[in-house]
N, C-alpha and C positions, 0 to 999 in steps of 0.2 A: 469596509470595516477594518482594512489593514492599518489605518492610521492609529487604531487603538491597541494594536498588538503590544506596543511598548508598555502600556499600563499593566497588562497581565504579567509580562516578563519582569517588571520591577517588583510587582507584588510577590512574585514567586521567589525572588532572590532575597527578600527581606521578611522578617517575621517578628511578631510581638512576643516571641517566646521568652525573651529576657526582661520583659517589662512587667512591673507589678503595680497595680493601682494602690492608691491610698486606702487605708482601712477605714472606709467611711461608714460602713454598716454598724449598727449598734443593736444590742439586745433590749427589747422592750419588756417591761414587767407587766404581766397580764393583770388586768384590773377588773375583768368582767367574767362572768360565768356564761359561756355560750351554750345554747341548746341547739346543737347541729341538726341539720336535716339528714335524711338517710343518704342522700347523694354526698353530702359533706363528710359523713362518717366513712363511706366507701372510698372516697378520694383520699382521705387521710390514711386509711388502712393500706391502700395501694402504694402510696408514697413511702410509708414506713416499711413495708415489705421490701421495697427497692433498697432503702437505706440499710436495712439489716442484712440483705444479701451482699452488700458491698462493705460491711463492717463499719457502717456510719452510725453514730449514736442518734437516738430520736428524742424529741422533746417529750418530757414525761407527763406534763400536766394534761390530763384528758379533757379538760374543760376550756381550753384556750388554744389559740393559734390555728384557726381554720380559715380557709379561703371562703369568700362569699359564695353563697349558693348560686347556681347557674342563673336562676331567675332574677338575681340582683345585679348581674354583671352585663354591661354593654361593651362589647369589644370595639376597638378602633376599626374603621372601615378599611376595606381592601385598598382603596386609593391612598388612605393615610399611611398604611404600612408600606406601600410601594414608594411613595414620596420619601418616607423616612429611610428606606433602604438606599435610595439614590443619594440622599444627603450623607448618610453614614459612609457609603463607599467613597464619596468625594473627600470627606474628612480623613478617612484612612489614607487615601492616596496623597493628600496634602502632607500628612505626617511622614510619609516616606521621602519627602524632599523632591517630589516630582516637579520638573521644570514648569514654570508658569504657563508656557505656551500649551502644554498638554493638559494642564488643569483647565485652561480656558476652553479648549476643545471639548472636554468633558462637561463643563458648565453649559456650553452652547448646545451640546447634543441632548442633555437631559433637563434643560430648562430649570436650573436650580434656584432661580429667583423665587423667593417665597417658601422654599422647602427647608432652608437652613434655620435652625433655632437662633435666638439672639447670641448665645454663647458661641455657637459654631460660626456665625457670621463674624463675630469679633476675632475669632481664631484665624479664619480665612483672610481677614484683612490685616493681620499682623505680619509685617515684613520679616521680622526676625523673632520667631517664637522661641521660647525657652525650651530646654530639653524636657522639662516636666510637662509642658504643654504638648510637645510632640508625643511623649509617652502616653499621656491621657488620650490624645486623639487616636493613636495607634491601637489602643485597646478597643476602640469602637468597632473594629472589624468583628469582634465577638458579638456585638449587638446586631451588626449586619447579618451575621450568620443566623441569629434567631429570627430576624425578619424574613430571610429567605426560606427558612423552615416553615414559618407561619404562612407564607405565600405559596407553599407547595413546591418550591424549587429544590428543597433538600428533603430526603426521605425521613431522616430522624436526627434528633439531637443526641449525639454520642455521649457516653459517660464523660464527665468533665474533668479528665485528667491530663488533657493536652489541648493546645491551641487549635483553632479551626484552620482549614487549608485556605489561606488567603487567596492564592492564585486561582483556585477553582471558583471561589465565591465571586471574585472580581470578574472572572471570565463569563459567568452566568449573565452579569449585567452588560458587560462590554460587547458581548455578541449580539445584543438586541438594541433596538431603538426604544425610546421611552414608551411609545404606544405598544410595541410588541411586548415589552416587559410587563406592562399592566394587563394586556390582553391574555397573556399566557398564564398569569398568576391564578391560583385557586386557593382562596382563604380556607384554612383548616376550620374544623368545627369548633364551637365554643367548648365542648367537652375536651377535645384534644388540647386546646390551649390552656384551659383551666387545670387540667391534669399536670401539665408541665409547670404552670405557675405555682401549684401547690407543692410539687416536688422540689422546685428550686428554692422555695421558701425554706424548706426543711434542710436542704443541703447547705444553704447559706447560714442558717442558724448553727449548724454543726461546725462550719468553718469559723464563724465568729466566736462561738463558745470555746473552740480550741485556741483561738488567738488570745482570749482573755486568760487562758491557763498557760500561755507561752508554749503551746504545743503546735506541731505541724497540722495542717488540714488533714482530717481523717480520710481513710480510704484512698490515699494518694491523690486526692482531688487537687486541682489547681484553683486556689481561692480566687484568683483574678478572673478566670473563666466563669466561675460560679457567680461572682459579683456582677459581671456584665450581663449574664443571662438573667439574673434576678432583676436588674435595672430594666432591661428591654421588655421582659414579660410583665413587669408592673406597669410600664407605660402602655403596653398592648391591651391589658385588661382595664385600663383607665382607673387605676388605683387612686382614689381620692381626686380623680379628674385632674391630675397634675400634668403640667406641661413638661416637655422633654427635659429641659434644663433643671427641673425641680423634682424629679422623681426620687422618692425615698425607698430605701431598701432595708428598713428596720425589720428585725426578726423577733 
């Protein structure tokens, strides 16, 4: 495992803290009257209590913006999440400017062929990516963090006011082989994942609403972290069955 120590050291020395993603999210106008199930009502109430405890505004329309009921959601499989985590880790390392020889070793160790999305593959094959491409790729460490949480490697998703610890997340993967990484994973329950998906929907709504008013994100949240978590969780719950490169984060 010693040949992978360099990966962790580089990740530790660099951070996505100064990077900000494009404001891609938009606010959707509710056009339907939803009759929520009891589980949906309870999940919304739980999320709104969290928001209020952190001084974050909540969506006022009581008849719209609900996550689908548990019975209507099919999660990505554990193997899909594991493959996505490995791909995201690789994309993050590529964004750091890691030398090609070490990227090749990572590629070989984790069998990345078939795990990268079309957009990721295009980025990997770009010899001289732009600064914006590097920034966008670097932000994917936040998505990796969500995958590691969903796979049971991280205890909780902390309040989104700061970046994840990249070095710790990369080390979780680099200390294991692909088979070990998949074998040690334990996919969280649908309830846990939907609870987080509902919460992040509301946190992102608050961030986007603040942006439309030329205000900072409420509750001292980092809007970039919120956006990436929203993206990752929407993919995880198969929102509209969208592929990774096509995930929407409308609020």
